[in-house]
N, C-alpha and C positions, 0 to 999 in steps of 0.2 A: 282390466280397468281402463276406462276411456281416458283420452287426453284431457277432456274437460269434465267438470261436474256442474250441475244445475245450481246456480246461486240466485235464481229469480226472486226468492223470498226476501232477499235484501232490499228489493225495490218497493216493498210495502204495498204490493197490489196495484202499482201504477198500470193503467190500461188506456189505450187509445180510444177516443170517441170519434165517431164519424156518422153524423146524422143522415138518415135516409134521404136520397134524392133520386128523382125519376129521370135518368139520362135519356130514356127512350121517348119521352114526350116530345123532345125537339128533333131527335134523329132516331127514328124507330129501328133502323137497320144497323146501328152500331154493333160491332162484334163483342164489345165488352163495355162495362161502365168506366168512365173517365173521372168519376167523382170519388173513387176509392183507391187512389194512387199512393197515399201516404200511410204512415209518416216516416220522415227521416229521423236519425238520431245523431247527436253530436256530443263529443267529450270536450268540455271547456272548463278551465279553472275559473269559476265565476267569482270566487271570494279571495283569490290570491294566497291561498294557504299551501300551494305547491301540490295539491291533489286535484286531478281533473274530475269534474262533476259531470253527470249525465243529463243532457237536455233532450226532451222528446217533444216533437211537434204534435199538433192536434188537428182534428177535423172541425167542421162547423158544429157548434154546440159544446165543444170541449174547451180545455185550457192548456196552454203551454205549460209543461211541467219541468221544473228544475229539481233534480235529485242530487242534493249536495253530499259529497263524499266525506264522511267522517271516519277516516281510517278504515275503509272497507265496509262501513255501514252507511246507509243513505237516509237523508232527511228531505222531505218533500216541501217545495215552495212553488206557489203558483202566483201569477199576477193578480192584483186586485181588480175589482170591477166585474162587468158582465162576461159571460162566456164568449168565445170567439165567434164572430159573424161569418168568417170565411176560413177555409182550410189554410194551414200554414205548411210550407214546404221545407226547403233547406233552412237551417239555422246556423249562422256564422258568428264568430267573435269579431268585434270591431274595436280597435284601440281608440281611446278618446283623442281629440285634437290636441290636448295638452300633454299627451303621453302618460298621463296618470289614470290608471283604471281602464275599464272597457265596458261595452254594452253589447247586447245581442241584436242581430239583424235577421229578420225572418222574411222569406218570400211569402207572398199572399196570393191565393188563387181566387180569381173571379169567375171560375167555371160555373158555379151554381147560381149566378145572377139570373134574374128573370127577364132582362131586356138589355139591349146594347147600351142604353144610357146608364143603367145600373152598373153594368160591367165597367164602364168608363168612370165610375165614381169610386172604384176600389183602389187604394194605393198599392203599387206593385210590391212594396216592402214596408214593413213597420219595424220600429226599434223598441227595445225594452231596456231602459236604464237599470243598472244594478246598484243596490244599496246593501252593503254587507252581504253580497251574494244573492239577495232576494230580488226578483224581477219586479219592476214597476209596471204601470199600465202601458199598453202598446200605443205608440204614436207614429203617425205617417212619416216615412223617410223618403220614399221615391214616388214620383207621380203615377197616376193610373195609366194603364195601357190597354190596347184592344185585346191582348192575349192573356190567358192565365199564366202565372209564373210557375216554373218548375224548379230546375236546378239553379243554384248560385255557387260562385267560386271566386276566391280572392287570389291576387298575385300582383306583384309590382311590375305592371306591364310596361311602363315608360321609364323605369330606372331612376325615379326621383326619391325612392325610399319609402313611399307611401303605397299601401295596398289598394289596388283598383278592383272593381267589382264587375263580374259578368253576370247578367240576368238572362236566363234561358226562357224563351217563350214556349210553353207546353202545348196549349191548344186555344183556339178562338172559340168561345162558347157558342155551341150550335153550328159550328162550321168545320168540324173535323172532316177531312184531313188537310184542309187548305193551309198553306204555310203562313207563318207569322214572324214579325221582326223580333229578333233578340237584341239585347243592348249591352254596351260596355259603358260603365261610369268610372270616371277618374276621381280619385280622392283629392279634394282641394285642401290647401293649407289651413283653411278655417274649420276643417272637419266635415264639410258638406260634400255632396257628390255632384259632379257635372257630367253631362252626356258627352261621350267622345264621338263627335260628328263624323270624323274620318273613318274610324273603325266601324261605326254603326252602319255605314253604307255597305261594308263588306258583310255584315251580319244580318242584313235586312231580309234575306230570303234563304236562311239555312234550314228551314223546315220546323217541325215540331220537336223541340229539343227535350230529350228525356234525361240526359246526364251530361255533365261537363267537368273537366279537370284542366288546370294549368300544369304544364310539366315541360321541362327543358329537354325536348326529345332529341335534339341534335347536338347538345352539349356545348352550345355557344354562350351560355350564361344568361340567356333571356328566356322567360317562360312562354312557351307556345300554348295555344289553346286547342284542346281536343274535345269534341262533342259527339254524342249519339243523337239520332233523331228517328222518328217513325218514318218508314218508307224512303229512307235515304241511306247513304253510306256513313261509316264513321268519318267525320270531317276533321281535318287538321288545318290549323292556321298558324303559319310560321311567323314568329315575332321578329320583325326586322327593325330593332331599336325603337319599339313603340308602335309600329304599324303592322297590322296583321295582313298576311297574304295567304290565300287559299292554296294549299299544296296537296289537297286530297288526291287528285289524280297523279300528280308528280311523285308522290310517296307510295302509291300502290293501293289506295283504299277504294277507289271509285267503283269497282265492279262488284263489290259485295254490298247489297242493300238489304235492309231488314226492318222489322219493327223493334229496333234496339230499345233496351231498358236501362242498363247500367254501364259504367265505364270506370276503369281504374288503371293505375300505372305501377309497374314494378320491373326490376331487373331480373327477369325469370331465368335467363341463361348465364348470368354472372359475367357478362362481357363488358360491363361498365356503361352500357347504353340502356335507356329506359324503354321498356316494351309496354304494350297496351293489352287489356283484356276487356271484352264487351259481352254483355249478356243480352239474350233475346228470349224467345219462347220455347226453344228446344225442339225435340222431334216427337214428343208424345202428345201431339195435337192433330186436329183434323186437317190442317193446312199443310200443303207441300209446296216447296219452291226450289228452283234451281236456276242457274244462269240461262239454260236452254228454255225452261218453261217457268218464268216468274209467276208468282202469285200476285195478281193485279187487283187494284181497287180503282174503279171508275166513279167519279163524283161529278155532280152537276145539278142543274135545275131540270128535272125530268117530269115536272107536272104534279108531283106529290107535295106533301107538306114539308117544308124545310129543304135542306140540302140532301139530294138523293144519293144513295150509295149502292154500288153494284160490284160484287166480287166476281172475278173472271180469271180464266187461264186458257192458254192455247191448247187445243185438242192434240193429243199425242200422235194421232195419225194424220189428220188433215192440216194441222197447224192453225186452224181458224180460232179466233178469240171467242170463247163460249162462256155464257153466264153460269155461275156456280150457285146462284140463289134458286130456291124453289119458286115455282110459279106463284104460289100464294104470297110469299114474302116479297117477291119482285113487284107484285101489284101495289104494295105500299109505296114504293119509290117511283114506279112508273105505272100510274093508274090505267093508262090506255092498254096495257097488256091484257087486262081482264077481258076486254072485248075483242082484241086482235088475235088471241090464241084460244081457240075453242077446245083444244085437247092438249094433253101432255105430249103427245106425239109431235104435234106441230111446234110446240115450244122447244122440244128437245133438239130440233133441227135449226133453231134460230141462233144466229151469232149476236154478239153484243151490239154491233151496228144495226142489225135487223131490229132488235128489241128497242133500242133508243131512237131509231129513226132519225129525224132531223136534229135531235138533241145530242147526237153522237159527235157532231162537229165542234161543239163548244165544251164538251166534257173534259175534265182533268183526269189524267191517268198517272198513277204511281204504282210502284211494285216492289216486291221483295224477291231476292234471289237465294236467300237462305234464312233459316230461323235458328241456326246453330249458335251456341255460345262459343266465342272464338278468341284465341290468343293471337295477337299480332306481334311477331318478333322483329325487333329493330335490326336491320342489316346495314345501317349506315345510310345508304342511298335510297332505301325503300323498306317497306314492312312486308313480312311474310305471314300469311294467314294459316293457322292450324286450329281445327276444332278441338274443344276440350273433350275428354274421354266420354264414351257412350253413357256412362252412369250419370254424367252431368247433364245430359240432354233429356232426361226423363221428366223434367218439369221446367216451366218458365223460371227465370231468375231475375232478380232486380238488384239488390245490394250486392256489392263485391268488396271484400276486404282483402288487402294484400299485407301479409305479415309473416314473420318466421315463427309459426305457431309451435313447432316442436323444438326450436333452438338448435337446429343442425347447420345453420349458416346458409340455407337455401330458402328462397321466398315461396310461401304457400298461399293458397286461396281459400276463402270461404264464400259460398254463394247463398244468398237469401232467396228462398224459392216459393213457388205456388202463386196461383191467381184464381180466385173463385167467382168474382162478380162478372161472369160471362153472360151473353145473351141466352134466352130460353132454349134455343136449339143447339147450343154449344155446351159440351160437358164442362164441369169444373176441372181446372188443372191443379190438382193437389197431391201429386205423387211424391213430393219432396218433403224432407224433414230438416232442411238446412244441411248443405254438403260441404265438408272439409276435404280439400285436395292438397296433398303434400307434393311440393316441387322436387324435381330431381336435379335442379341446378343446370339443366341443359335445355330448358324450355318445355319440358314435359311434366305431367301431373298424374298422381295416383290417388283416386278417390278412396276415402275411408268409409267403412260401414258406420251405422249409427252406434253400434257397440264400441267400435274402435275410437271414434271421435268423442263419444259421450254426449253429443249434441242431438237433441230431438225437438224440433219446433214444427208442429203439425198445421199451424194456421197459415194465413196469408202473410208471409214475411215481406217486408219492404226494405227499410233502411237497416244498415248494419255498420258497426264501427268498432275499432280495436282500441284498447287501453289497458295498461297494467294498473288497474285501479287500487290494488292492495300493495303495490311496491315490491313484489317478490321477484321481479326480473323475468316474469313470464307474461305473455300477451293474453289478456282476457278479451271477452267479446260481448257486445250488446246487440241484440237483434229485435227490431220492432215487428209488430203485427198490426194489420189493418183491423180496427174494431175489436182488438183483443189486447191481452197483457203484453207489455214489453218484457223481454227475457234477458237474463244475464247469465253468462257462462264463465266459470272460473277455471283457469288453466292450472291443473295440478300436477302435470307429469312432464312438461317440457324441461329441457336443460336451461337453467337460468342464464340470461345474458346481461348486458350492461344497459342501464337506462340512460338515454341521452336527451338532454334539453339544450336547445340553442336559442339565442336571443340576438336578433339583428337590429336592436335599437328600439326606441319608444314608438316608432310608427310601425314596427313589425316585431313585437316582442316574442313571437312564436317561431321566428326564423323561417317563415313561409318561403319556399323556393330553395332553401339550403339543401345541399346534397351531402350525404354521409356515407363513408366507407370505412370499414375496419381493415387495417393493414397488419400483416404478419410476415416479417422478414421481406418486406417489399412486395408481397403478393396481396393484392387488394380483393376484398370480398364484394358482393353485389352492392349496387348503389341503392340507397334509400333516400327518397326526396320527401320533404315536409310539405304537405298540402293543406289547404283550407277549402273543402268542398271536393268530394270525389265519391266513387262508388255509385250510390243512389241517394241523393239528397242528404248526405251524411258527412261527418267530420271525424276522422280519427284523432286520438289524443296527440298533441304536438310532442309530448314526451314519448319517444319511441324506444323500442328495445331491439338491440342488435346482438347477434350471436358473437361470442368470443372464441375464436379458435385457440388451440393450445399455446401457440407462440405469438398471440396478438400483442403488438407493441405500440400501436398508435391508432388514433381516430383521425381520419382525413375529413375536414369540413370544407366544402366549396360553397362560398356565399353566392347569392344572385349577382350577376354581372361578372362572375368569374374568379375572384381572388380565392386562394386556397390557404388553409391553415392546418397544421399537423399538431395534434395534442397527444402527449404521451399517455399510455395506459399502464397503470401499475398492476402488479399481480394482485388478484382478489378484489380489484376495484369494481364496485357495483353501480356507480352512477357518475356521469360526467356532465358538467354544464359548461357551455362555450358561449362567450359573449363577443359579438363583433365589435372591434375597436372603432370608436367614433371617427378617428382620423382616417379610417379606410373608406369612409363615404365620400 
């Protein structure tokens, strides 16, 4: 019997809609479509009944979907009015300025715009007011920007008790892979959002951001920002009392670059320090990369239509930078090659500089040194990289969920896998079925077979998020698919744990940034931190499930900015609610 059973039928046939868009009209040599990156999924209690509801984003032509949890069964609500004009990315809960109730905030992608002026007319984020749990029509919240929005994440960056918002720039329409500015917005006392001009200078050229999470990586009580981007390293920004400082190189991330997809946080070795895990494209792909021979992308104006793209790699014998494109495809980006190279033999001897000629001097070069999915273990002064097991490398992965799925007191992983909308000369990457990996408590992971996990999702998985939706003390899982049904997986075999809810006050009713540990006789278990925005465009339920060892006696809660509280655990206790005292602010 598998750990999970399929409960997708409870979602009443909900499916993601993504209208067809021709990515290659603007950039013919894209390796894959950028119009089919969603959706994310979020567990948010929209109606205040104590049960988290499932929110699923949409593509252009579809509708945001709220699946309201009615004691383990779900009722569908959608906003009134016309279908979505633009893809929605991450969906976050936002408390109202009055501290009573909440609304939904969704990132909005302008990637499918037909002109720069149209792109600059699309609000970066829209809001959905909630009435009795049902979403109203979307209204603009954040101003338009040059780049399409990808990940969003919330945290109290400046310590004022209000949740601030990171907005990750995913891609400039028609200009992949040129970097774009990401933004940080401070929550204002009136409930609005104001740009953080100081930190936005730090975030101006962080690349094409695919995932983001706030986490207190050094344990100083302040949320640091970690992001993944295409053609760059995992980047970490240390929060120095409200000001972000780039510590990517200092903490050991700079030398591993990739086309990263997802990012999540967990205490994988149980040492009380938060580790990172990042997903990329795996090894079952036609691309190869290493620090010695990076997989390179050269971009620029090469005389063809739009921004020209040329993939390249150093020759293993001569070390010369050689183009990887066929002569036919290269002629699209560099039209002059059709007349300059009369035979395949002559083209085979040409370097990238030979092919590009004068355009080589102004070309932009980016590269990847790995495509592995990697765990970064926190060693205090630096992070140590370890690839996930070989079975995890068989397919690209996007969403990552960190939870104790089997209830043994060790953090596990789920990877949402596959990517099919590749270019015509690239195969579909669809060898995954959604992979569950059980942690050993020392930073290692053991992949489960489909039969052992019970999970089988054969489509293009994107977002994934954890929630004990039926309140049985076991962690369940929602997994979205691009252009297909959202799936739900009920955990039927784990050892039940204790459900923990934390409340840090009206401006942070979900306790975002709080760190939780179960203590047994003075021995603390792994740290679990509450996040809003992680994995891939997704939000886990703020009500989290922690394993209870035999002699568990207390729950240790450390609030943002550092104060700690111990709460006694009674024998047989199934749930705990911890509210931050107002006087502690």
